[in-house]
N, C-alpha and C positions, 0 to 999 in steps of 0.2 A: 288351596290357599285362600283364606278368608280375607276379603278386602271390604271394609265398611263403606257404606254408601255415603258420599259427601253431600249431604242435604241439610236443610234447615233443622230437621229433627235431630240429626246427628250432633250438631253443635249446641243446640238449645237444651236437649233433654238427655242427661247422663244416664247410661244404662244401669240397671240394678246390679248389685254384686252377683246375684245368681245368674243373670244373663251373661255377665262377663266370664264367669266360670264355664258356662255352657259353650260360649264362643271360643274360648281358649282351648277347651277340650276338643271341639270339632276341628279347630285349626291344627291341633297337634296330631290328629289322626289322618288328616288329608295329606297326600303325597306332595312333595315340593315340585315346582315347575321343572327343575333339572331332572328329577326322576321320571316325571311324565314324558318329557322330551326323549330321554334315553329309552324308555319303554316303547315309545312310538317309533323311534328309529329302528329298534330291534324288531318291531312288528313288521315294518316295511321290508326289512331284510329277510325275515322268515317267510312272509307271503311271497316275495319275489322268488326265493329259492324253491319253495314248494311248487309254485306255478310253473317255473322253468323246468323243474325235474319232471313233472307230469307231462308237460307239453313235449319236451325233448324225447322222453321214452316212448310216448305214443307216436310221435312223428318218426322216430327210428323204427318202430314196428312196421309202420306203413312203408317206409323206405325199404326195409328188408323184404317185405312181401312183393313190392312192385319191381324190385331189382331182378326178379326171375322172368319178367315179361320182356317183350321185344323192345329194342331201343327206339325204333321209329315211332310207334304209337305213343311211347312215353314222351318223346320230344314234341309231338303234336299236342298231346294233352297238356303238358307243362307250358307250352307256348300259348295255348288258349287261355290258361289260367293267368299267366303273366300279362297277356294283353288286356284281360278284364281288369286286373288289379291296377295296371299302369294307366289305363284309360280312365278309370274311376278316380284315382288319386289326382291325375292331371286335371280332370274336369273340376273337381272340388276346389283345388288350389287356384286354378285360373278363374273360376267363377267368383271366388271370394276376393281375389286380389285385383282382377281386371274389371269385373262387373259385367252386367248384361244390359246396360241402359241404352246402348246404341247398336246400330248394325255392325259398326266396325269392332265394337267390343265383343259382340256375339261371334263375329268371324274369328277374332283372336282366340276366344275361348275354344271354338271349334278346332282351330289349328293345333292348339296346345293339347287338346284331347286326342286328336288323331295321332299326333307325334308321340304322346305318352303311351297310346295303345300299341303302336308299332315297336317302340323302344322296349316296353314291358315284355312283349312277345318274343323279341329277339334275345333279350338278356336271359330270360327264364328258360326259353326253349333251346337256344344255341350256346349261351354262355359267352357272348361276344364281349371281350375286354375293351374293345373300341367304344362300344356303347356305354359301358360303365364309366370309362374315363370322360366321355362327353357329358354324362349326367353330373359327374363330380365337378367338372369345370363350370357348367352352366349354373348349378345350384350355388356354388361359392360366389360367383360374380353377381348373381341375382341378389343374394343375401347382402353383399357389400353395397350394391346400389340402393337397396331398400332402406339402408340406414339414412339416406338423404331425406326420407320422409320426416325425420325428426326435426329437420330445420326448414321445412317448407311451411309457408303461411297462407298461400292462396290456393284456390281450387285449380287454377291453371297450372301452377307449379306441381301440385300433386298429380294431376293428369299426365303431365310431362314425365314425371318419375314412373308412373304406371306404364306408360308407353315404353319407356327406356327399359324397365324390368322385363316387359314382354319380349322386346327385341333381343335383350341380352340373354334371356333364358333360351331362346331358340338359336340365336347366333353363336353363343359360346358353346352350346351343346354340340352344334354341327362342327364348330372349329375343333373342339376336343376330340370328336370322332375322327376328323380328318388327320390331325396330328398323330394320334395313336395308330391309325391305319397306315400312315407313312412309316412308322417305326415297327409295326407288327402287322404282317400280312395275313395272319391266321385269324379268321373271323369266327371259328367254332372250336370249342374245346374238344380234346380227344377222348375224354372220359365217357364211357358208355353208361356209367351209373349217374352221371350228372342230372339228367332229367328226372330220374326216379327220386333222387335226393331232394330236388326242388318240389316235387309233388308231396313228399313227406313233410316239407316245410309248411305246406298249407295246413296240415293237421296240427303241426307244432305251433304255428303262429296263432291259429284259431283257439286252441286249448289255452294257451298262455293268456290271451286277451280276455277270454271268458273268465278265467280265474282272477285276473286282475280286476275286472269290472264287478265280479260277484263278491269278492272278499276284501275289497279295498277299505271297508269299514269294520272288518273283523279285527278287534283289538284297537287300541288307540292309533291315531294316524296324524300326520302333518298335512295340513290343507294347502296344497300347492296353489290353488286358485285364490288364496289370500293375497298373492302378489299380482301386480299387473304384468303386462307382456314383457316390459323391460326387465323386471325382476326375474321372470322365468328364464329369460335369455342369460342373465348374469348367473343365476343358479345353475343352469346347464353348463356354462363355461367353467365355473368354479368346481363343479363336481366331476368334470371330465377326466382330470388327471388320475384320481384313484381308480376310476372305472377302466380307463385305457390300460393302466398298469396291471390291474387284476385280470383283464381280458387277455392281454399278451402272455402273462405268466401262467394262468390257469387254462384258458381255452387254446392258447398257442403252444407254450412250452410243455406244461404238464400233460395235457391231453395227447400231444404228439408222442410223448414218451410212453403213454399207456396204451395207445391204439396200435394195431398192426401196421407195419410199414408198407405193406402192399394194399392196393385199393380193394376194399371189401365192404360188404353190406351185412355182415353177420351181426346179429343183435348182441350176442354175448361178448363180442370183441369190442363193441363201440359203446355199450351201456355205461360202463364205469367212467370213461372219458367224458361222456355227456353229463353225468352227474357232477363230476369235478368241475366242469366248465360252468355249471349253474351257480357255483359259489360266487363267480364274478358279478352276477346280477344281484346277489345279496349285498355285495359291497356297494354296488351302484345305488340300490334302494336305501341303504343306511346313509351313505354320503349325501345323496340328493336331499333326503329328508332333513338332515342336519343343516345343510347349507340354506335351505328354504327357511327353516326356523330362525337361523341366525340373521338372515337379511331382514326378516319381519321384526325380530326383536330389536334390531337397530333402527326400526321405523324407516326403512328405505324400500321404495317400490311397492308400497302398500296399495292394493286395489280398493279395499273398503275396510275402514276401521271397525265396522260392525261384524266382519267375518272372523270367526274363530280360527286361529292358526293351529291349535292342538285340539283335535276332535276326539271325543270319547268313543268307546266301543258302541257300535250300533247294529252289529250283526250282518249276516249276508243279505244281499239284495239281488233282485232280478236284473241281469245286465241288459242295457239298451242295445237292441240288435244293430241299429245303424252305427253306433259308436264302436261296437265290436268289429263290424265289417270294415269300417274305415281304418281303425288301428291295425287290424289284421293285414290289410293291404299294404300299409306302410312297413310293418315288420317283415312281411313276406318278401317284398321287393328289395329291401336292404339286405336281408339274409341271402337272397338269390345273387345279388351283386357280390357279396362276400364269397360265395361259392364259385362264382365265375373267376374272380381274381385268383383264388387258391388253385383252381383247376388249370388256369393258364400258366401260373408259375410252375406247377408240377410238370406241365407239358414241356416247358422250357428246360427241364432238367434239375430244378431246384429241389432240395431235400424236403421231406414232409414237415420237419420241424420249422425250418426257416420260412417256407411258403405259408405255413399255418400262422406263424407269428406275424408276418407282414399283413396277410389278409385279415386276421383278427384285429390288429392294431388299427388299420384303416377303417374297418367296419365299426369299431367301437366309437370312433370320433363322430360318425354319422348316427349310430344307434343312440348315443347320448342325447341326440336332438329329436328323437322320435316324437316325444310329446309336443315339442315346438312345431313340428311339421303338422301334427294333428290340430294344434291351435290355429295355425295359419289356414288349414283346410276348412275350418269351421268359421273363419272370418275374423279372427283376432289379429291385431297389429299394434304398431307403436301407439302409445297413448297420446291423446291430445293434451297440450299444456293446460294446466288448471290454475286459476287465480285463487290464492289462499287468502281468505279474509282474516285480518289481524284484529285482535281485540283492542278496544280503546286504550286500555291500560298499557298494552304493548306498544301502541303507536306513540303514547305520551313519553315513554321511556326510551324510544328509539333515537 
């Protein structure tokens, strides 16, 4: 879409008739913004579906191979992997949100890291539903308290909110664990295939994140980073409903209907349900891209007006190893928590279909916020209020 430059030359020197014809011809051949946005949204959906399919099938292959090994070594290996992922993620979030400027802050970061390491190991290795519930309670309360930073103005108030977030993260997590333990006395899921499935998740999560980082500029794309942190939060909330619905319908209901009703690790029996479930992520990619563009087009929550919201095709690029590692840790831990909820519901006698729908529905609410968790881990947060300078003409007519 051709937009003439509003400058002195534009108003003073009329273009030649030949130039007008050339400009009109170029504008006629350029796609409209609506078609560019639609194509970008479909590109997001296609990339997410293909990446999910590749990751799920490769992870399923590893799961099928590891399922033939002994349960105990699988639990030990998966517990070590969970401890590493949980410790790294806890350290990154605590370091960025608490800081390391004082001894007390360093101690708080250390406590959070140790707690995350222990929690990650227990969830992935044993499938403790008590730990999963504690994590959910702690993260929700911490997110609610962090909203108070939007209305703080002094450094002392911000430090008070930071201390409160640290205490709530630890306190509410322990409280959630205690309440769930009082209701459910079983700390380990009975499924012998649970640890092997989680080890397959490592491959699945890694492949998906490599694909996302490598091919995010293949085809047109919507630039999520054109929004500030508040905009990203709003976009995640607005895009949650279609993703949760698609996840429950496809990963929960349809996959349960397609897969064997008995616990199995056969590749042929689980491959089709895995592919069908990947469609839910295509819905997520399309919806999130559309919501981000709409917020930006309404000129709300814009981080930088010089940042393009619709990016053209730029080809595949080499993924950043640290970004892939951090995002893999987030995806892996959330997926392991989903598996723990599903396995515990099955142990309690719930049907495959209902247990899958509940586990997938809860998981989708948190999975929709994966990018936000990564933003927080790398130091993003609520934007500082900005004073907007008004033009003299605007002030005169105010």
